[in-house]
C-alpha positions as CSV (number, residue, x, y, z in Angstrom):
1,M,31.4,-189.7,38.3
2,F,32.3,-191.4,41.6
3,V,32.8,-189.5,44.8
4,D,34.8,-190.4,47.8
5,S,33.1,-188.3,50.5
6,H,35.6,-189.2,53.3
7,C,39.2,-190.2,53.1
8,H,42.5,-189.3,54.8
9,L,45.0,-188.5,52.1
10,E,47.0,-186.3,54.4
11,M,48.0,-189.3,56.6
12,E,51.5,-190.8,56.6
13,E,50.3,-193.9,54.7
14,Y,50.4,-191.8,51.5
15,D,53.6,-190.0,52.0
16,G,55.4,-192.2,49.5
17,D,52.9,-192.1,46.6
18,R,50.2,-189.6,47.3
19,R,50.1,-188.1,43.8
20,A,50.0,-191.5,42.3
21,V,47.1,-192.5,44.6
22,I,45.1,-189.4,43.6
23,D,45.9,-189.8,39.9
24,R,44.8,-193.5,40.1
25,A,41.5,-192.4,41.6
26,T,41.0,-189.8,38.9
27,R,41.6,-192.4,36.2
28,Q,39.0,-194.6,37.8
29,G,36.4,-191.9,37.4
30,V,36.5,-190.4,40.9
31,S,35.6,-186.8,40.3
32,C,35.8,-185.6,43.9
33,M,37.6,-186.6,47.1
34,L,37.2,-185.0,50.5
35,T,40.2,-185.5,52.7
36,V,39.5,-185.0,56.3
37,G,42.1,-183.8,58.9
38,T,41.4,-185.2,62.3
39,E,44.3,-183.6,64.3
40,A,45.9,-180.2,64.2
41,R,49.2,-181.8,63.1
42,Y,47.5,-182.9,59.9
43,F,45.9,-179.5,59.0
44,P,48.9,-178.1,57.1
45,K,49.1,-181.3,55.0
46,V,45.4,-181.1,54.2
47,I,45.9,-177.5,52.9
48,E,48.9,-178.7,50.9
49,V,47.0,-181.6,49.3
50,I,43.9,-179.6,48.4
51,E,45.9,-176.8,46.8
52,A,47.9,-179.3,44.7
53,H,44.9,-181.3,43.3
54,P,41.8,-179.6,41.7
55,N,39.5,-182.5,42.5
56,V,40.5,-182.9,46.2
57,Y,38.7,-180.8,48.9
58,G,39.3,-180.7,52.6
59,G,37.6,-180.8,56.0
60,V,39.2,-180.1,59.4
61,G,38.1,-180.9,63.0
62,I,39.3,-182.8,66.0
63,H,38.4,-186.5,66.2
64,P,36.9,-187.7,69.5
65,H,40.0,-189.8,70.1
66,N,41.9,-186.5,70.3
67,A,39.3,-184.5,72.3
68,K,41.7,-184.6,75.3
69,D,44.1,-182.4,73.4
70,Y,41.6,-179.7,72.4
71,S,42.7,-176.3,73.5
72,E,42.6,-172.6,72.6
73,E,45.6,-173.2,70.4
74,T,43.8,-176.1,68.6
75,E,40.8,-173.9,68.0
76,E,43.0,-171.2,66.5
77,A,44.5,-173.8,64.2
78,I,41.0,-174.8,63.1
79,R,39.9,-171.2,62.6
80,G,43.0,-170.6,60.5
81,C,41.8,-173.3,58.0
82,L,38.1,-172.5,57.9
83,G,38.4,-169.5,55.6
84,H,40.2,-171.5,52.9
85,P,37.9,-171.8,49.8
86,K,38.5,-175.6,49.5
87,I,37.8,-176.4,53.1
88,I,34.2,-177.4,52.6
89,G,33.4,-179.4,55.7
90,Y,33.9,-179.4,59.5
91,G,34.9,-182.7,60.9
92,E,35.2,-185.4,61.6
93,I,33.9,-184.6,65.0
94,G,31.8,-186.6,67.4
95,L,31.9,-189.4,70.0
96,D,33.7,-192.7,70.3
97,F,32.9,-194.7,73.4
98,Y,34.4,-197.9,71.9
99,R,38.0,-196.9,72.4
100,N,37.6,-194.1,75.0
101,Y,40.9,-192.6,74.2
102,S,39.5,-189.4,75.6
103,L,37.2,-189.1,78.6
104,R,33.5,-189.2,77.8
105,E,32.8,-185.9,79.4
106,T,35.6,-184.3,77.4
107,Q,34.3,-185.8,74.2
108,L,30.8,-184.5,74.8
109,R,32.1,-181.0,75.6
110,V,34.4,-180.8,72.6
111,F,31.7,-182.2,70.3
112,R,29.3,-179.5,71.3
113,R,31.9,-176.8,71.0
114,Q,32.9,-177.8,67.5
115,I,29.3,-177.9,66.3
116,E,29.1,-174.2,67.5
117,L,32.2,-173.4,65.4
118,A,30.8,-175.3,62.3
119,V,27.5,-173.4,62.5
120,A,29.4,-170.1,62.9
121,A,31.5,-171.0,59.8
122,R,28.4,-172.1,57.9
123,L,30.0,-175.4,57.1
124,P,28.4,-178.9,56.8
125,V,29.2,-181.1,59.8
126,I,30.9,-184.5,59.4
127,V,30.1,-186.7,62.4
128,H,32.0,-189.7,63.8
129,S,29.9,-191.8,66.2
130,R,30.8,-195.3,67.6
131,N,29.2,-197.0,70.6
132,A,27.6,-193.6,71.4
133,K,24.3,-193.8,69.6
134,E,22.0,-192.2,72.2
135,E,24.4,-189.5,73.2
136,T,25.0,-188.6,69.6
137,L,21.3,-188.3,68.9
138,E,20.8,-186.2,72.0
139,I,23.5,-183.7,71.0
140,L,22.4,-183.5,67.4
141,K,18.8,-182.9,68.5
142,G,19.9,-180.2,71.1
143,T,22.2,-178.2,68.9
144,H,21.3,-175.3,66.6
145,L,22.5,-176.8,63.3
146,G,19.8,-174.9,61.4
147,D,20.3,-175.4,57.7
148,R,23.8,-176.8,58.1
149,K,23.9,-180.2,56.3
150,T,25.1,-183.0,58.6
151,V,26.7,-186.3,57.4
152,I,27.0,-189.3,59.7
153,H,30.4,-190.7,58.4
154,C,31.0,-194.4,58.2
155,Y,27.5,-195.3,59.3
156,S,27.4,-198.4,61.5
157,Y,24.2,-198.3,63.6
158,D,20.9,-200.0,63.1
159,L,18.0,-199.1,60.9
160,E,15.9,-197.6,63.7
161,T,18.7,-195.2,64.5
162,A,19.0,-194.4,60.8
163,K,15.3,-193.5,60.6
164,K,15.7,-191.1,63.5
165,L,18.7,-189.4,61.8
166,L,16.9,-189.2,58.5
167,D,13.9,-187.6,60.2
168,M,16.4,-185.0,61.5
169,G,17.6,-184.2,58.0
170,M,20.9,-186.1,58.3
171,Y,22.7,-187.9,55.5
172,L,24.4,-191.4,55.9
173,S,27.8,-192.2,54.4
174,I,28.5,-195.8,53.5
175,P,32.0,-197.2,53.7
176,G,33.7,-200.3,52.3
177,T,32.3,-202.4,55.1
178,V,29.1,-202.7,53.0
179,T,31.0,-205.2,50.9
180,Y,31.9,-207.5,53.9
181,K,30.2,-210.9,54.2
182,K,28.9,-210.2,57.7
183,T,27.9,-206.6,57.1
184,G,24.7,-205.3,58.7
185,L,24.4,-202.5,56.2
186,V,22.4,-204.3,53.5
187,P,18.9,-203.7,55.0
188,L,19.8,-200.1,55.8
189,V,21.1,-199.4,52.3
190,R,18.0,-201.0,50.8
191,Y,15.7,-198.8,53.0
192,V,17.4,-195.4,52.9
193,P,16.5,-193.2,49.9
194,L,19.4,-193.0,47.5
195,D,19.6,-189.3,47.7
196,R,20.3,-189.5,51.4
197,L,23.3,-191.7,51.0
198,L,27.0,-190.9,50.3
199,S,29.9,-193.2,49.4
200,E,33.2,-193.2,51.1
201,T,36.4,-195.2,51.6
202,D,37.7,-193.8,54.9
203,A,41.0,-194.6,53.3
204,P,43.5,-195.8,54.4
205,F,41.1,-197.8,56.6
206,L,38.2,-200.2,55.9
207,T,39.3,-201.5,52.5
208,P,36.4,-203.0,50.6
209,E,36.3,-206.6,49.3
210,P,38.0,-208.0,47.3
211,K,40.9,-205.8,48.3
212,R,40.5,-206.2,52.0
213,G,43.8,-206.6,53.8
214,S,45.6,-204.0,51.7
215,R,45.8,-200.2,52.1
216,N,42.6,-198.5,51.1
217,E,42.5,-195.6,48.7
218,P,39.9,-193.4,46.9
219,A,40.0,-195.4,43.7
220,L,38.3,-198.2,45.6
221,V,35.2,-196.1,46.2
222,K,34.0,-197.6,42.9
223,L,33.5,-200.9,44.7
224,V,31.4,-199.3,47.4
225,V,29.1,-197.6,44.8
226,E,28.8,-200.9,42.9
227,E,27.7,-202.7,46.0
228,I,25.1,-199.9,46.8
229,A,23.9,-200.3,43.3
230,R,23.6,-204.1,43.6
231,I,21.6,-203.7,46.9
232,K,19.4,-201.1,45.3
233,A,19.0,-203.0,42.1
234,K,19.9,-199.9,40.1
235,P,22.5,-199.2,37.4
236,V,25.9,-198.2,38.8
237,E,25.9,-195.1,36.7
238,E,22.6,-193.9,38.1
239,V,23.7,-194.5,41.7
240,A,27.0,-192.8,41.1
241,Q,25.3,-189.7,39.6
242,V,22.8,-189.4,42.4
243,I,25.5,-189.7,45.1
244,A,27.7,-187.1,43.3
245,G,24.7,-184.8,43.1
246,T,24.0,-185.2,46.8
247,F,27.7,-184.6,47.7
248,H,27.6,-181.4,45.5
249,A,24.5,-180.2,47.2
250,I,25.9,-180.7,50.7
251,F,29.4,-179.6,50.3
252,L,29.7,-177.4,47.2
253,G,26.3,-175.9,47.0
254,N,27.0,-173.0,49.4
255,E,28.8,-169.7,48.9
256,K,32.2,-171.3,49.3
257,G,31.6,-174.2,46.8
258,A,33.0,-173.3,43.4
259,G,33.8,-176.8,42.2
260,N,31.8,-179.4,40.4
261,C,31.8,-183.2,41.1
262,L,29.0,-184.0,38.7
263,S,31.1,-184.8,35.6
């Protein structure tokens, strides 16, 4: 029933117990997980994980932190993954002007280029945006995404920005920070139509309360969905089912998607 629309099961944090982590999520009712490779070095592990686990799907793309390393070789590595039937998203890609691990101009150029690749591959786009609100909006408005569904992963901006993104047809993904005491996400979750929201863990990062301080994992997406349901004043089962349907429509409703996250 539950869906973790964004996690990083390929990362080293799970090398000791990856199968146990995925099995635990499945037992908790997580019907689909999308593991997202953010560097070329992770792409082979993404493929390995999605081939080993029926309810885990993959996305690939170069994170803005690593935009400085983008090259023809990187692009070839991406292209080599895009034809896989269980690679259902392109990302996470975007802009991060909080850390600035890559120069801003480099991030902007690589973001635009990867959107072109995502459109050519007919894949939904998964966007990372931090401290780059206006630049992200400008690029998303100016690119030819067409009918490519676009998800703003780990949404952290204000309600006014959310309204602009919703008007552009985007979806907003809510992480474990929605459970934090000083979260600013409550008014946003209350406002945004349920069928435009996704749930995610961003595991191993952003562990929700009351598990904050420990390693995050997909099983804990249940806590995110429960908090969304509390804010929306709706039954958890209803919220989980709507989110699963939205995930299925975005990522599995095209010609590549043969799976089902609705049960």
